[in-house]
C-alpha positions as CSV (number, residue, x, y, z in Angstrom):
1,M,69.8,80.1,-19.4
2,N,71.4,82.7,-21.6
3,E,69.7,86.1,-21.4
4,A,72.5,88.0,-23.2
5,E,71.1,88.2,-26.7
6,P,68.2,86.4,-28.3
7,V,68.8,84.7,-31.6
8,I,65.3,85.8,-32.7
9,R,63.5,88.9,-31.6
10,F,60.0,90.1,-32.8
11,T,59.2,93.7,-32.0
12,D,55.7,95.0,-32.4
13,V,55.0,92.6,-35.3
14,S,51.7,92.7,-37.0
15,V,50.2,90.5,-39.8
16,T,46.8,91.4,-41.3
17,F,44.5,89.3,-43.5
18,T,41.8,91.5,-45.1
19,A,40.1,92.9,-42.0
20,T,41.5,90.4,-39.6
21,R,44.7,91.0,-37.6
22,A,46.3,87.6,-37.1
23,L,49.2,89.2,-35.2
24,D,48.7,92.5,-33.4
25,G,51.8,94.2,-32.2
26,V,53.5,91.0,-30.9
27,D,56.8,90.9,-29.1
28,F,58.6,87.6,-29.0
29,R,62.1,86.4,-28.0
30,L,63.9,83.1,-28.7
31,F,67.2,82.4,-27.0
32,P,69.9,79.9,-28.2
33,G,70.2,76.7,-26.1
34,E,66.6,76.8,-24.8
35,V,63.2,75.2,-25.6
36,H,60.5,77.9,-25.9
37,S,56.9,76.8,-26.1
38,L,54.4,78.9,-27.9
39,M,50.9,78.5,-26.5
40,G,47.4,79.7,-27.3
41,E,44.0,78.6,-28.6
42,N,43.5,77.8,-32.2
43,G,43.3,81.1,-33.9
44,A,45.5,82.8,-31.3
45,G,48.2,83.5,-33.9
46,K,50.7,80.7,-33.3
47,S,50.7,79.5,-36.9
48,T,51.0,83.1,-38.2
49,L,54.0,83.8,-36.0
50,I,55.7,80.6,-37.3
51,K,54.9,81.6,-40.9
52,A,56.3,85.1,-40.3
53,L,59.5,83.6,-38.8
54,T,60.0,81.0,-41.6
55,G,59.4,83.2,-44.6
56,V,55.9,81.9,-45.5
57,Q,54.1,85.1,-44.5
58,P,55.4,88.7,-44.8
59,I,54.8,91.0,-41.9
60,H,52.9,94.2,-42.2
61,G,54.3,96.0,-39.2
62,G,57.2,95.8,-36.7
63,T,60.6,94.2,-37.1
64,I,62.1,90.7,-36.9
65,E,65.8,90.5,-35.9
66,M,68.2,87.6,-36.0
67,D,71.4,88.0,-34.0
68,G,70.5,91.6,-33.4
69,R,70.2,92.5,-37.1
70,P,66.9,93.1,-39.0
71,V,65.9,90.3,-41.3
72,S,63.1,89.8,-43.9
73,F,62.7,86.4,-45.3
74,S,60.8,86.5,-48.5
75,T,60.6,82.7,-48.9
76,P,61.0,79.6,-46.7
77,S,64.2,78.8,-48.6
78,A,65.7,82.1,-47.5
79,A,64.8,81.3,-43.9
80,Q,66.4,77.9,-44.2
81,R,69.6,79.4,-45.6
82,A,69.7,81.6,-42.5
83,G,69.5,78.5,-40.3
84,I,65.8,78.3,-39.5
85,S,64.3,74.8,-40.0
86,T,60.7,73.7,-39.4
87,V,59.1,70.3,-38.8
88,Y,55.3,70.5,-39.2
89,Q,52.6,68.4,-37.6
90,E,51.6,67.2,-41.1
91,V,54.8,65.7,-42.3
92,N,56.1,67.8,-45.2
93,L,58.2,65.2,-47.0
94,L,58.0,63.2,-50.2
95,P,56.6,59.7,-49.5
96,N,57.5,58.5,-53.0
97,L,61.2,59.0,-52.3
98,S,63.6,57.0,-50.0
99,V,64.5,58.0,-46.5
100,T,67.9,59.1,-47.6
101,E,66.5,61.2,-50.4
102,N,64.2,63.0,-48.0
103,V,66.9,63.6,-45.4
104,M,69.5,64.8,-48.0
105,L,67.2,66.5,-50.5
106,G,69.1,69.5,-51.9
107,R,72.3,68.7,-49.9
108,E,73.4,65.4,-51.3
109,P,77.1,64.6,-51.2
110,R,78.8,64.7,-54.6
111,T,81.3,62.6,-56.5
112,R,84.3,64.1,-58.1
113,I,82.5,64.4,-61.5
114,G,79.5,66.2,-59.9
115,G,77.0,63.3,-59.6
116,I,75.3,62.3,-56.3
117,D,77.4,60.0,-54.2
118,W,74.6,57.7,-53.1
119,R,76.8,55.4,-51.1
120,A,78.0,58.3,-49.0
121,A,74.4,59.7,-48.8
122,H,73.1,56.4,-47.4
123,E,75.9,56.0,-44.9
124,R,75.5,59.6,-43.6
125,T,71.7,59.0,-43.3
126,R,72.3,55.7,-41.5
127,G,74.7,57.4,-39.1
128,L,72.3,60.2,-38.4
129,L,69.4,57.8,-37.8
130,A,71.6,55.8,-35.5
131,T,72.2,58.9,-33.3
132,M,68.4,59.1,-33.1
133,R,68.2,55.3,-32.3
134,L,66.2,54.7,-35.5
135,D,67.1,51.3,-37.0
136,I,65.6,51.6,-40.5
137,D,67.0,51.1,-43.9
138,P,67.9,54.5,-45.4
139,R,67.2,53.0,-48.9
140,S,63.6,52.2,-48.0
141,M,60.7,54.2,-49.3
142,L,59.4,56.8,-46.8
143,A,55.8,55.8,-47.6
144,D,56.5,52.3,-46.3
145,H,56.9,53.7,-42.8
146,S,54.4,54.7,-40.1
147,P,53.5,58.4,-39.6
148,A,55.6,58.3,-36.4
149,I,58.7,57.2,-38.3
150,Q,58.0,59.8,-41.0
151,Q,57.8,62.5,-38.3
152,L,61.2,61.4,-36.9
153,V,62.7,61.4,-40.4
154,A,61.5,65.0,-40.8
155,I,63.3,65.8,-37.6
156,A,66.4,64.0,-38.9
157,R,66.4,66.2,-42.0
158,A,66.2,69.3,-39.8
159,I,69.2,68.1,-37.7
160,Y,71.2,67.3,-40.9
161,V,70.9,70.9,-42.2
162,E,72.5,72.1,-38.9
163,A,69.7,74.5,-38.1
164,R,70.4,77.3,-35.5
165,V,66.6,77.6,-35.0
166,L,64.4,74.6,-35.0
167,V,60.6,75.0,-35.1
168,L,58.7,71.9,-34.0
169,D,55.0,72.2,-34.7
170,E,53.1,69.5,-32.9
171,P,56.0,67.0,-33.4
172,T,54.6,64.4,-30.9
173,S,51.0,64.2,-32.3
174,S,51.8,60.9,-34.1
175,L,54.3,59.5,-31.6
176,D,53.7,56.9,-28.8
177,N,55.2,57.4,-25.3
178,D,58.5,55.7,-26.1
179,E,59.0,57.7,-29.2
180,V,58.2,60.9,-27.4
181,T,60.9,60.0,-24.8
182,E,63.3,59.5,-27.6
183,L,62.4,62.8,-29.3
184,F,62.9,64.6,-26.0
185,R,66.3,63.0,-25.7
186,I,67.2,64.4,-29.2
187,I,65.8,67.8,-28.3
188,A,68.0,67.8,-25.1
189,G,71.1,67.1,-27.3
190,L,70.2,69.9,-29.7
191,K,69.7,72.3,-26.8
192,E,73.1,71.4,-25.4
193,S,74.6,72.2,-28.8
194,G,73.1,75.7,-28.7
195,V,70.1,75.3,-31.0
196,A,67.1,77.5,-30.2
197,I,64.0,75.3,-30.3
198,L,60.5,76.7,-30.7
199,F,58.1,74.0,-29.5
200,I,54.3,74.0,-30.2
201,S,52.2,71.4,-28.6
202,H,48.7,71.0,-27.1
203,F,50.0,68.4,-24.6
204,L,50.5,70.4,-21.4
205,D,52.5,67.6,-19.7
206,Q,55.0,67.6,-22.6
207,V,55.2,71.4,-22.6
208,Y,56.0,71.4,-18.9
209,E,58.5,68.6,-19.2
210,I,60.6,70.0,-22.1
211,S,60.2,73.8,-22.0
212,D,62.4,76.4,-20.4
213,R,60.1,79.3,-21.4
214,I,56.5,79.8,-22.5
215,T,55.0,82.6,-24.5
216,V,51.1,82.8,-24.6
217,L,49.2,84.4,-27.4
218,R,45.4,85.2,-27.5
219,D,43.4,86.6,-30.3
220,G,46.6,87.6,-32.1
221,R,48.0,89.5,-29.2
222,L,50.8,88.8,-26.7
223,V,49.5,87.8,-23.3
224,G,53.0,87.3,-21.8
225,E,56.3,85.5,-21.7
226,Y,57.0,83.3,-18.6
227,L,59.7,81.0,-17.3
228,T,58.1,77.6,-17.2
229,P,58.6,76.9,-13.4
230,D,56.9,80.2,-12.6
231,L,53.7,79.5,-14.5
232,L,51.1,77.2,-12.9
233,R,49.2,75.0,-15.3
234,I,45.8,76.4,-14.3
235,D,47.2,79.9,-14.8
236,L,48.5,78.9,-18.3
237,V,45.0,77.6,-19.3
238,Q,43.3,80.7,-18.0
239,K,45.8,83.0,-19.9
240,M,45.2,81.0,-23.1
241,V,41.4,81.2,-23.0
242,G,41.0,84.5,-21.1
243,K,38.7,82.8,-18.6
244,D,38.4,79.8,-16.4
245,L,37.4,76.6,-18.1
246,P,34.9,74.6,-16.0
247,A,33.7,72.7,-19.1
248,L,36.5,70.1,-19.0
249,A,35.8,69.4,-15.4
250,T,32.0,68.9,-15.8
251,I,31.8,66.9,-19.0
252,R,32.4,63.6,-17.2
253,A,29.5,64.1,-14.8
254,H,27.3,65.3,-17.6
255,T,27.8,62.1,-19.7
256,S,27.7,59.8,-16.7
257,N,24.0,60.7,-16.1
258,S,23.0,59.1,-19.3
259,D,20.2,56.4,-19.2
260,V,22.4,54.1,-21.3
261,E,24.4,52.9,-18.2
262,G,27.4,51.6,-20.1
263,G,25.4,50.0,-22.9
264,L,23.9,47.2,-20.8
265,S,20.4,48.2,-22.0
266,D,17.9,45.4,-22.8
267,E,17.1,47.2,-26.1
268,E,18.5,46.2,-29.4
269,P,21.8,47.9,-30.0
270,L,22.0,50.3,-32.9
271,I,25.3,48.7,-34.0
272,N,26.3,45.2,-33.2
273,A,29.6,44.0,-34.7
274,I,30.0,40.2,-34.4
275,G,33.4,38.7,-35.2
276,L,34.1,41.7,-37.5
277,G,37.7,41.8,-38.8
278,R,40.1,42.3,-41.6
279,R,43.3,40.2,-42.2
280,G,46.4,42.2,-41.5
281,A,44.5,45.1,-40.1
282,I,42.6,44.0,-37.0
283,E,41.6,40.6,-35.5
284,A,37.9,39.7,-35.3
285,F,36.1,41.7,-32.6
286,D,32.7,42.1,-31.1
287,L,31.4,45.6,-30.3
288,R,27.9,46.9,-29.4
289,V,26.9,50.6,-29.6
290,Y,23.5,51.7,-28.2
291,E,21.5,54.7,-29.1
292,G,22.8,57.7,-27.3
293,E,26.0,56.0,-26.1
294,V,29.5,57.2,-26.4
295,V,31.9,54.2,-26.8
296,G,35.5,55.2,-26.3
297,I,38.3,53.3,-28.0
298,A,41.6,53.2,-26.1
299,G,44.9,51.7,-27.1
300,L,48.5,52.6,-28.1
301,L,49.5,53.8,-31.5
302,G,49.2,50.9,-33.9
303,S,46.8,48.9,-31.7
304,G,44.1,48.9,-34.3
305,R,42.0,51.9,-33.3
306,T,41.7,53.4,-36.8
307,E,41.3,50.0,-38.4
308,L,38.3,49.4,-36.2
309,A,36.8,52.8,-37.1
310,R,37.3,52.2,-40.8
311,L,35.5,48.9,-40.7
312,L,32.5,50.3,-38.8
313,S,32.1,53.1,-41.3
314,G,32.6,51.3,-44.6
315,I,36.0,52.8,-45.5
316,D,37.6,49.4,-45.4
317,R,35.7,46.2,-46.2
318,A,35.6,43.4,-43.6
319,D,36.6,39.9,-44.7
320,G,35.0,38.2,-41.7
321,G,32.1,38.5,-39.3
322,E,28.9,40.5,-39.7
323,L,27.6,43.9,-38.8
324,L,24.0,44.3,-37.6
325,I,22.3,47.7,-37.7
326,D,19.0,47.7,-35.7
327,G,19.2,44.0,-35.7
328,R,19.5,43.7,-39.5
329,A,22.7,42.4,-41.2
330,E,24.3,45.0,-43.4
331,R,27.4,44.9,-45.6
332,L,29.1,48.2,-45.6
333,T,31.0,47.8,-48.9
334,N,31.9,51.5,-49.2
335,P,31.4,54.8,-47.4
336,R,28.3,55.7,-49.4
337,K,26.6,52.5,-48.1
338,A,27.5,53.6,-44.6
339,M,26.1,57.1,-45.2
340,Q,22.8,55.5,-46.4
341,N,22.7,53.8,-43.0
342,R,23.4,57.2,-41.4
343,I,26.9,56.3,-40.3
344,A,29.5,59.1,-40.6
345,Y,33.3,58.9,-40.2
346,A,35.6,61.8,-39.3
347,S,39.2,60.7,-40.1
348,E,42.2,61.5,-37.9
349,N,43.9,62.9,-41.0
350,R,41.7,65.9,-41.4
351,R,44.0,67.7,-43.9
352,T,44.2,64.8,-46.3
353,E,40.9,63.0,-45.7
354,G,38.7,65.8,-44.4
355,I,39.0,69.4,-45.3
356,I,39.1,70.8,-48.8
357,G,41.3,73.8,-48.2
358,D,40.5,75.7,-51.4
359,L,36.7,75.6,-50.8
360,S,34.8,77.9,-48.5
361,V,33.5,77.0,-45.1
362,R,30.0,77.0,-46.6
363,D,31.0,74.5,-49.3
364,N,32.8,72.2,-46.8
365,I,29.7,72.1,-44.5
366,A,27.4,71.3,-47.4
367,L,29.7,68.6,-49.0
368,A,28.4,65.5,-47.3
369,L,24.7,66.5,-47.7
370,Q,25.3,67.2,-51.4
371,A,26.9,63.8,-51.9
372,D,24.0,62.2,-50.1
373,M,21.5,63.9,-52.3
374,G,23.4,63.3,-55.5
375,W,25.4,65.7,-57.6
376,F,22.5,66.3,-60.1
377,R,20.3,67.6,-57.3
378,R,22.1,70.7,-56.3
379,I,21.4,72.2,-52.9
380,P,20.0,75.7,-53.4
381,R,22.3,78.5,-52.4
382,R,19.8,79.8,-50.0
383,R,19.7,76.4,-48.2
384,Q,23.5,76.3,-48.2
385,D,23.6,79.8,-46.6
386,E,21.1,78.7,-43.9
387,L,23.1,75.5,-43.2
388,A,26.4,77.4,-42.9
389,A,24.9,80.2,-40.7
390,S,23.2,77.7,-38.4
391,Y,26.3,75.6,-37.8
392,I,28.7,78.5,-37.6
393,Q,26.6,80.0,-34.8
394,A,25.9,76.7,-33.1
395,M,29.5,75.5,-33.1
396,N,31.2,78.9,-32.5
397,I,33.2,78.5,-35.7
398,R,35.7,81.4,-36.1
399,P,35.9,83.4,-38.2
400,A,32.2,83.5,-38.5
401,D,32.4,84.0,-42.3
402,P,30.9,81.3,-44.6
403,D,33.1,82.6,-47.5
404,A,36.3,82.1,-45.6
405,L,38.6,79.5,-47.2
406,M,38.8,76.3,-45.2
407,G,42.6,76.2,-45.4
408,T,42.9,79.5,-43.6
409,L,41.1,78.3,-40.5
410,S,42.9,77.1,-37.3
411,G,42.9,73.3,-36.6
412,G,40.2,73.5,-34.0
413,N,37.8,75.5,-36.3
414,Q,38.5,73.1,-39.2
415,Q,37.5,70.2,-36.9
416,K,34.3,72.0,-36.0
417,V,33.5,72.5,-39.7
418,L,34.1,68.8,-40.3
419,L,31.7,67.9,-37.5
420,A,29.1,70.3,-38.9
421,R,29.5,68.6,-42.3
422,W,28.5,65.2,-40.9
423,L,25.8,66.5,-38.5
424,A,24.2,68.1,-41.6
425,I,23.2,64.6,-42.9
426,A,21.6,63.7,-39.5
427,P,23.7,60.7,-38.7
428,R,22.7,58.0,-36.2
429,L,26.3,56.9,-35.5
430,L,29.3,59.3,-35.6
431,V,32.7,57.7,-35.7
432,L,35.3,60.2,-34.5
433,D,39.0,59.3,-34.9
434,E,41.2,61.6,-32.9
435,P,38.8,64.6,-33.2
436,T,40.7,66.8,-30.8
437,R,44.3,65.9,-31.9
438,G,46.4,69.0,-32.3
439,I,43.8,71.6,-31.1
440,D,43.9,73.9,-28.2
441,V,42.3,73.4,-24.7
442,G,39.3,75.7,-25.4
443,A,38.4,74.1,-28.8
444,K,38.9,70.7,-27.2
445,A,36.4,71.5,-24.4
446,E,33.9,72.8,-26.9
447,I,34.1,69.6,-29.0
448,Q,33.9,67.3,-26.0
449,T,30.9,69.2,-24.7
450,L,29.3,69.0,-28.2
451,V,29.8,65.2,-28.3
452,S,28.3,64.9,-24.8
453,D,25.2,67.0,-25.8
454,L,24.7,65.0,-29.1
455,A,24.7,61.8,-27.1
456,D,22.2,63.2,-24.7
457,N,20.0,63.8,-27.7
458,G,20.2,60.3,-29.0
459,L,23.3,60.3,-31.3
460,S,25.6,57.3,-30.9
461,V,29.3,58.0,-31.0
462,V,32.5,56.0,-31.3
463,F,35.2,58.2,-29.9
464,I,38.9,57.4,-30.5
465,S,41.7,59.3,-28.7
466,A,45.3,58.7,-27.7
467,E,44.6,60.8,-24.6
468,L,43.2,58.3,-22.0
469,E,42.0,61.1,-19.8
470,E,39.8,62.3,-22.6
471,V,38.4,58.8,-23.3
472,L,37.6,58.5,-19.6
473,R,36.0,61.9,-19.5
474,I,33.6,61.5,-22.4
475,S,32.7,57.8,-22.7
476,H,30.0,55.6,-21.2
477,R,31.9,52.5,-22.1
478,I,35.5,51.8,-23.2
479,A,36.8,49.2,-25.6
480,I,40.5,48.6,-25.2
481,L,42.7,47.4,-28.1
482,R,46.2,45.9,-28.0
483,E,48.3,44.6,-30.9
484,K,45.3,44.7,-33.4
485,R,43.1,42.9,-30.9
486,K,40.2,43.9,-28.7
487,V,41.2,42.8,-25.2
488,A,38.6,44.5,-22.9
489,D,35.2,46.2,-23.0
490,L,34.4,47.9,-19.7
491,E,31.7,50.1,-18.3
492,N,33.1,53.5,-17.4
493,H,32.3,53.4,-13.7
494,D,35.3,54.4,-11.5
495,L,37.8,53.5,-14.2
496,T,41.1,55.3,-14.0
497,V,44.0,56.0,-16.4
498,A,46.1,53.6,-14.3
499,R,43.6,50.8,-14.8
500,L,43.5,51.4,-18.6
501,L,47.2,51.4,-18.8
502,T,47.4,48.2,-16.9
503,I,45.1,46.5,-19.3
504,I,46.9,48.0,-22.3
505,A,50.2,46.7,-21.0
506,E,49.3,43.3,-19.7
507,N,50.0,40.2,-21.8
508,S,46.7,38.3,-21.3
509,S,43.2,39.2,-22.4
510,D,41.7,39.0,-18.9
511,G,38.9,41.5,-18.4
512,D,37.2,41.2,-21.8
513,D,33.6,41.8,-20.6
514,D,32.0,42.2,-24.0
């Protein structure tokens, strides 16, 4: 590992928003030919550091050097011209354009008369995708591909511009295990060619697999820089949160003491889906959810997890089967009908289907309640203030400012605000699709504990997560999906990740206990 000269060096860098110091005298080094992971809780300053590096956010103190020379990027374009490229968690491409147009945008090969040489552009894109083992038509529209493919196309664009510094912000959040393996192969090749890679992820296994070096931030300050082999995982977590985190270890025992006992109660289930399905989305499935029960949904990317959630919450309309609520047949033709039955859905795409970034925390919390009451019956400002203050305190939302714009909050705090929004309408069933994706260990523990406490107080929860350990930790019962079909429904007694993986991978539907 080259220690001679970092390609990027931050010295005593500070960034201030009004009265808040997002970065407070931070030092940071990024060397060529290494993968450097930036770790910290949501709100620790990771996003601000990235924005300062990539020309999105000016710094208010300290210096940034590239190759030993001070630099100041006033725009992202200036940073890109200097060789700094970024791939964000939320794919920042143009879905209405082709794959080639997205990869080549602004750098298209030209004909002799100055027009775009589309044949050459498609061939270059095809060759680039081939090096990434992506067999897709470069002429196809980006919108026609899955989020995972779109993420890989974003990385292909970054490779095409021959970046010297590549920032990968949660690049694996939409990828399955095989795609992660392929991405890591690509990263290894870039590292061999001398590219400096800044890797941000909340998956600790991935951080330890791919990283050479780790920098930890907390509350906008530098905790330390470490060689990955020298930093134990438990030490990393404690450095990130500033204390031990017993919460993650105790949630499982907390939920397992429920009276529901895996949903085998003699009582009428709150939700009883019988043969519910939608052609092309998910095959007909049965699913019961009892009062105070957390039902986990496990399966690989594309297995039908989100499609199931959208049927249960009226986002999509079922074309077969029936849904019983308290034993009564109900047709959830739209989300408003679901809300009338006190069913709330939190989408996995919180940026596009959840938060309204230009509204305040107060407005975002009150939004569902206002919609439930009707737009002609405005919630009094005093009531909105009470709601916001109550949930900000109860859910430890930071900053504790109801007037803060939602778009300025970290991912974990945005997720807490979304949960507060739905809790404000007093739901009976909360359908949570990847509620902890892309958030830090501390915020994840808080949300898992909150879900557990809500279930203890009678709220029913459908909990979807790609992390099988999380599903096991928090659920009373687990429904397993494979290839758009429910293949098992198991009480969470002595289940293991290995057992779940076996069921997900096997070719028969043995073990369907519903």
